[in-house]
C-alpha positions as CSV (number, residue, x, y, z in Angstrom):
1,M,0.3,0.1,-0.1
2,S,1.0,3.6,-0.8
3,L,1.3,5.7,2.1
4,R,-0.7,9.0,2.1
5,L,-0.1,12.3,4.4
6,V,-1.8,15.4,3.7
7,I,0.2,18.3,5.8
8,V,-2.7,20.5,7.4
9,G,-2.3,24.1,9.0
10,L,-2.9,27.8,10.0
11,P,-1.1,30.4,7.4
12,S,2.5,30.8,8.2
13,S,2.5,27.4,10.3
14,G,5.4,26.6,8.2
15,K,3.7,24.0,7.1
16,T,4.8,24.4,3.2
17,T,8.7,24.6,4.7
18,V,8.3,21.5,6.8
19,F,6.8,19.5,3.4
20,N,10.4,20.6,2.0
21,A,12.2,19.5,4.6
22,L,10.3,16.1,4.3
23,T,10.2,15.6,0.7
24,R,13.7,17.5,-0.5
25,A,11.2,19.6,-2.4
26,E,11.5,23.2,-3.8
27,A,8.2,24.4,-2.9
28,A,7.5,28.1,-3.0
29,V,7.8,29.2,0.6
30,G,6.0,32.1,2.5
31,T,3.9,33.2,-0.5
32,Y,2.3,30.4,-1.1
33,T,-0.9,30.6,-2.9
34,A,-1.5,27.9,-5.0
35,A,-5.0,27.1,-5.8
36,E,-6.7,24.8,-3.5
37,D,-7.0,22.1,-6.3
38,Q,-3.4,22.2,-7.3
39,P,-1.4,21.5,-3.7
40,N,2.0,20.5,-3.8
41,L,3.0,17.0,-4.0
42,A,5.7,14.8,-3.6
43,T,6.4,10.8,-3.1
44,V,9.4,9.6,-1.0
45,K,11.3,6.8,-0.1
46,V,10.9,5.5,3.3
47,P,14.6,4.5,5.3
48,D,14.9,1.4,5.6
49,T,18.7,0.1,6.2
50,R,17.4,-3.0,6.0
51,L,16.9,-3.1,2.4
52,D,20.6,-2.0,2.2
53,V,22.1,-5.1,4.0
54,L,19.7,-7.5,2.4
55,A,21.3,-6.3,-0.9
56,G,24.8,-6.9,0.5
57,I,23.7,-10.4,0.9
58,F,21.6,-10.9,-2.9
59,K,23.2,-8.4,-5.3
60,P,19.8,-7.7,-6.3
61,K,19.7,-5.8,-9.8
62,K,17.1,-3.0,-8.0
63,I,15.9,-1.4,-4.5
64,V,13.0,-0.5,-3.6
65,P,12.2,1.1,-0.4
66,A,8.2,1.5,0.3
67,D,7.4,5.2,-0.4
68,V,5.1,8.0,0.8
69,Q,3.5,10.8,-0.6
70,Y,3.4,14.2,0.8
71,V,0.6,16.9,-0.2
72,D,0.7,20.4,1.0
73,V,-2.9,22.2,0.4
74,A,-3.1,25.6,0.8
75,G,-3.5,27.0,4.5
76,L,-6.8,26.7,6.4
77,A,-8.3,29.7,7.5
78,K,-9.7,30.3,11.0
79,G,-13.8,30.3,9.9
80,M,-13.6,27.8,6.8
81,G,-15.3,25.0,8.5
82,E,-17.8,27.0,10.0
83,K,-18.6,27.9,6.5
84,G,-17.7,25.1,4.6
85,L,-14.7,23.5,3.2
86,S,-14.5,23.9,-1.2
87,G,-14.8,20.6,-2.5
88,Q,-11.6,20.2,-3.8
89,L,-10.2,21.0,-0.8
90,L,-12.1,18.8,1.0
91,G,-11.8,16.7,-1.4
92,H,-8.0,16.2,-0.5
93,L,-8.0,15.9,3.0
94,A,-10.8,13.1,2.4
95,Q,-8.6,11.3,0.7
96,A,-5.6,11.2,3.4
97,Q,-4.9,8.1,4.8
98,A,-4.0,10.7,8.4
99,L,-3.5,14.5,8.6
100,V,-0.9,16.3,9.5
101,H,-1.2,19.3,11.6
102,V,1.6,21.8,11.3
103,V,1.7,23.6,14.0
104,R,3.5,27.0,14.9
105,A,6.1,27.4,17.3
106,F,8.6,29.4,16.3
107,E,8.7,33.3,16.8
108,D,9.8,35.0,13.9
109,A,8.7,38.7,13.2
110,N,9.1,38.9,10.0
111,V,6.6,36.2,9.6
112,P,3.4,37.3,11.2
113,H,1.2,35.3,12.8
114,P,-2.3,35.2,11.4
115,E,-3.9,35.9,15.1
116,D,-0.3,37.7,15.7
117,T,0.4,36.0,18.6
118,V,2.3,33.1,18.8
119,D,0.3,30.0,20.6
120,P,0.6,26.6,19.6
121,L,-2.1,25.2,22.5
122,R,-4.7,27.5,20.5
123,D,-3.7,27.1,17.1
124,I,-4.7,22.9,17.9
125,E,-7.7,23.3,19.1
126,T,-8.8,26.2,16.3
127,I,-7.9,23.8,13.5
128,N,-9.7,20.3,15.6
129,L,-12.8,23.6,15.8
130,E,-11.9,23.6,12.3
131,F,-12.2,19.7,11.1
132,T,-15.4,19.3,13.6
133,F,-17.8,22.3,11.9
134,S,-16.8,20.9,9.1
135,D,-18.1,17.0,9.7
136,L,-21.2,18.8,11.3
137,G,-21.7,20.8,8.1
138,I,-21.7,17.2,5.6
139,I,-23.9,15.8,8.5
140,E,-26.5,17.9,8.8
141,K,-26.9,18.5,5.3
142,R,-26.9,14.3,4.7
143,L,-29.8,14.7,7.4
144,R,-31.9,16.7,6.1
145,R,-31.4,14.4,2.5
146,I,-32.1,11.5,4.1
147,K,-35.3,12.8,6.4
148,D,-36.5,13.2,2.6
149,T,-35.9,10.2,1.2
150,I,-36.9,8.5,4.4
151,A,-41.2,10.2,3.8
152,K,-40.7,8.6,0.2
153,T,-39.5,5.3,0.8
154,R,-40.4,1.8,1.7
155,G,-38.6,-1.7,2.6
156,P,-35.3,-2.4,2.7
157,E,-34.3,1.0,1.2
158,R,-36.1,3.1,4.1
159,E,-34.4,0.7,6.5
160,A,-31.1,1.4,5.1
161,N,-31.3,5.1,4.9
162,E,-32.9,5.2,8.9
163,R,-29.6,2.6,9.9
164,E,-27.4,5.6,8.3
165,A,-29.3,8.4,10.2
166,A,-29.5,6.9,13.1
167,V,-25.4,7.1,13.3
168,L,-25.2,10.2,11.6
169,A,-27.4,11.2,14.3
170,R,-25.2,9.5,17.1
171,L,-22.4,11.5,15.4
172,Q,-23.4,14.2,15.6
173,G,-24.5,14.4,19.3
174,E,-21.0,12.9,19.6
175,L,-19.3,16.3,17.7
176,E,-21.2,19.0,19.2
177,A,-20.1,17.2,23.1
178,G,-16.7,17.9,21.6
179,N,-15.8,14.5,20.9
180,P,-14.0,13.7,18.0
181,I,-15.5,11.0,15.8
182,R,-11.7,9.4,15.5
183,A,-12.3,8.3,19.2
184,V,-16.2,7.3,18.6
185,E,-16.8,3.5,19.0
186,L,-17.9,2.4,15.7
187,S,-19.5,-1.4,15.1
188,E,-17.9,-3.1,11.2
189,D,-21.5,-2.2,10.4
190,E,-21.4,1.1,11.0
191,Q,-17.8,2.2,9.9
192,K,-19.4,0.5,6.4
193,I,-22.4,3.1,6.6
194,L,-19.1,6.0,7.1
195,R,-16.8,4.6,4.7
196,G,-17.9,7.5,1.9
197,F,-17.8,10.8,3.9
198,G,-14.4,10.9,4.3
199,F,-15.0,12.8,7.6
200,L,-12.0,14.6,9.0
201,T,-12.5,14.4,12.8
202,G,-12.3,10.7,12.1
203,K,-8.7,10.9,10.4
204,P,-6.0,9.9,12.4
205,L,-4.1,13.1,13.1
206,L,-0.5,13.5,13.4
207,V,-0.1,17.3,15.5
208,L,3.8,18.5,13.9
209,L,4.3,20.9,16.3
210,N,7.2,23.7,14.4
211,L,9.8,24.6,16.2
212,G,12.7,27.5,16.3
213,E,16.1,26.7,16.5
214,D,15.6,28.1,20.4
215,Q,13.3,25.6,21.1
216,L,15.4,22.4,20.2
217,G,15.7,19.3,22.9
218,A,13.8,20.5,26.4
219,A,11.9,23.2,25.7
220,G,10.4,21.2,22.5
221,E,9.9,18.4,24.2
222,A,7.9,20.3,27.3
223,L,5.6,21.7,24.4
224,V,5.0,17.8,22.6
225,A,4.0,17.3,26.4
226,R,1.5,20.0,26.9
227,A,0.1,19.6,24.0
228,Q,0.1,15.3,24.6
229,E,-1.6,16.2,27.3
230,Q,-4.3,18.5,26.8
231,F,-5.5,17.2,23.1
232,G,-4.2,13.5,23.6
233,G,-6.6,10.7,23.0
234,A,-7.6,8.0,20.3
235,Q,-5.2,7.7,16.9
236,I,-3.0,11.0,17.6
237,E,0.3,11.4,18.0
238,F,2.4,13.9,18.8
239,A,6.3,14.9,17.3
240,A,8.2,18.4,16.7
241,L,10.8,19.3,14.8
242,A,12.4,23.2,13.3
243,G,11.2,22.6,10.1
244,K,13.8,25.5,8.9
245,I,16.6,23.7,10.4
246,E,15.1,20.2,8.5
247,M,14.5,22.2,5.0
248,E,18.7,23.3,4.8
249,L,19.1,20.0,5.6
250,A,17.6,18.2,2.8
251,Q,19.3,20.3,1.0
252,L,23.0,19.2,1.8
253,D,24.5,16.2,0.8
254,P,24.3,13.1,3.5
255,D,28.4,13.9,5.1
256,D,27.5,18.0,5.4
257,A,24.0,16.8,6.9
258,A,25.6,14.5,9.4
259,V,28.0,17.1,10.4
260,F,25.2,19.9,10.5
261,M,22.9,17.7,12.7
262,D,25.7,16.8,14.9
263,D,26.7,20.4,16.2
264,L,22.9,20.9,16.4
265,G,22.3,17.5,18.3
266,I,19.3,16.3,16.2
267,T,20.3,12.4,16.3
268,E,17.3,11.7,13.9
269,S,16.3,13.5,10.8
270,G,12.8,15.1,10.8
271,L,11.6,12.7,7.6
272,D,12.7,9.5,9.1
273,R,11.1,11.0,12.7
274,V,8.2,11.5,10.3
275,I,7.7,8.8,8.9
276,A,8.1,6.5,12.1
277,V,5.0,8.3,14.1
278,S,3.5,7.8,11.1
279,Y,3.6,4.2,11.1
280,K,3.2,3.8,14.6
281,L,-0.4,6.5,14.1
282,L,-1.4,4.2,11.7
283,G,-0.6,0.7,13.0
284,L,1.4,0.0,9.8
285,I,4.5,-2.1,9.6
286,S,6.8,-3.6,6.7
287,F,7.3,-7.2,5.4
288,L,10.7,-7.4,2.8
289,T,11.1,-9.5,0.2
290,A,14.9,-10.5,-1.5
291,G,16.3,-12.1,-4.5
292,P,18.3,-11.1,-7.1
293,D,16.1,-9.3,-9.0
294,E,15.4,-7.0,-6.4
295,C,15.4,-6.2,-1.9
296,R,11.8,-5.1,-1.4
297,A,9.7,-3.3,1.4
298,W,6.2,-3.5,1.6
299,T,3.6,-1.8,3.7
300,I,1.1,-3.9,4.9
301,P,-1.2,-3.0,8.6
302,A,0.0,-4.8,12.0
303,G,-2.1,-7.8,12.3
304,S,-2.0,-8.9,8.5
305,S,-2.0,-12.5,7.3
306,A,0.3,-14.1,5.3
307,V,-2.5,-14.4,2.6
308,E,-3.0,-10.4,3.2
309,A,0.9,-9.6,2.5
310,A,0.6,-11.6,-1.1
311,G,-2.4,-9.7,-1.5
312,S,-0.6,-6.8,-1.8
313,I,2.2,-7.8,-3.6
314,H,-0.4,-9.0,-6.3
315,S,-3.6,-10.4,-5.7
316,D,-2.4,-13.3,-8.0
317,L,-0.8,-14.4,-5.4
318,A,-3.5,-14.0,-3.1
319,R,-5.3,-16.1,-5.2
320,G,-3.1,-18.8,-5.8
321,F,-1.8,-18.7,-2.1
322,I,0.0,-22.1,-1.4
323,R,2.9,-21.1,2.1
324,A,4.9,-18.2,3.0
325,E,8.4,-19.2,3.1
326,T,9.3,-17.0,6.2
327,V,12.8,-16.1,8.1
328,A,12.9,-13.1,10.3
329,Y,15.3,-10.2,9.3
330,G,17.4,-11.0,12.0
331,D,17.9,-14.2,11.3
332,L,18.3,-14.4,7.4
333,V,21.6,-11.8,8.2
334,T,22.8,-13.9,10.8
335,T,23.1,-17.0,8.6
336,G,23.6,-15.3,5.7
337,S,21.7,-16.9,3.3
338,M,18.4,-18.2,2.6
339,A,19.4,-21.7,1.6
340,E,21.4,-21.4,5.2
341,A,18.6,-20.4,6.9
342,R,16.8,-23.9,6.1
343,K,19.6,-25.4,7.5
344,R,19.4,-24.0,10.8
345,G,16.3,-24.1,11.1
346,V,15.0,-20.5,11.3
347,L,13.5,-20.7,8.1
348,R,10.0,-21.2,8.5
349,S,6.6,-22.8,5.9
350,E,3.5,-20.9,7.0
351,G,0.4,-20.7,5.8
352,R,-2.6,-18.5,5.0
353,T,-3.2,-17.6,8.8
354,Y,0.1,-16.3,9.8
355,I,0.5,-13.3,11.1
356,V,2.8,-11.5,9.5
357,K,5.9,-9.5,11.9
358,D,7.7,-6.9,11.1
359,G,10.9,-7.2,9.5
360,D,9.7,-10.7,8.1
361,V,11.6,-11.5,5.0
362,L,9.2,-14.1,2.7
363,E,8.6,-16.0,0.0
364,I,5.6,-16.4,-1.9
365,L,4.7,-19.6,-3.4
366,F,1.1,-19.7,-5.1
367,N,-0.2,-21.6,-8.4
368,V,-3.0,-19.6,-9.9
């Protein structure tokens, strides 16, 4: 699966700077006025040193990491959610597997904040409310239509509309009480009913605090802790980076970047950190395939079975699945080859229901 993360934030939050830092892109910063239907887009490779190690063993023709697509949409001004987000903007947000809310924490007199003062906790609350207003507007509009439809229908169609109206009314009440949809327990049937709506408060959310250089270290960690304490909940993660510094690092060659990071006490790049937190937020893992043609990482939900992992490679592999020859990454590195792993008993034959673990190296045997 390819991961799609949409970057949002208030104007002057530095979200396009963060986009450039994560993607090594050079989108215009500070004057971003792209049309809502023309966001900044970039796909980046997920850093995975395991692939490089496997390449040393298998000498493949190519290495294929997993990838993540970042989408940087126009700034969300205060009041937009209550008025109703435009169809194009709402469409970009609704298609995201998760939202990355860039929150300004840095001070810069040359970049005025739309609210005149820098207050990260206030800004988190502002965007949360905009998402809530947007979802409420969609629900209210849909409930009005369903009410008219129910009055004109009978039988199964009416029953289906009544079930939809009931779950939407429940969500309306939760939102009005200040609870995001992601925090509401929903049955499988209810999730199926809601699948096409793309509610924004139902999206997993990464709150990314955009720090100034003077906030690196303890000050930034304290701010993350405060945000976590006030806004933490189901399917929300919090992290911090210094967007401007990370953007500068992204433009350097690796050796110069390593020296710069060491001088600043930065132990992990912003891209590595954000992807790791995003995988945790979405409950994702990576399994690996390796051979003389390619070494590749595949992203799947944690808890996926071997046949589901096979299907992520190609539907034919799932349809004709026989078994998965499986070895843990660490065991393969220790033994040095699939043949030696088999000889030592650490390469196993697993069936359809085997739950794949992060770092498993799989060879799918199938017959169609």
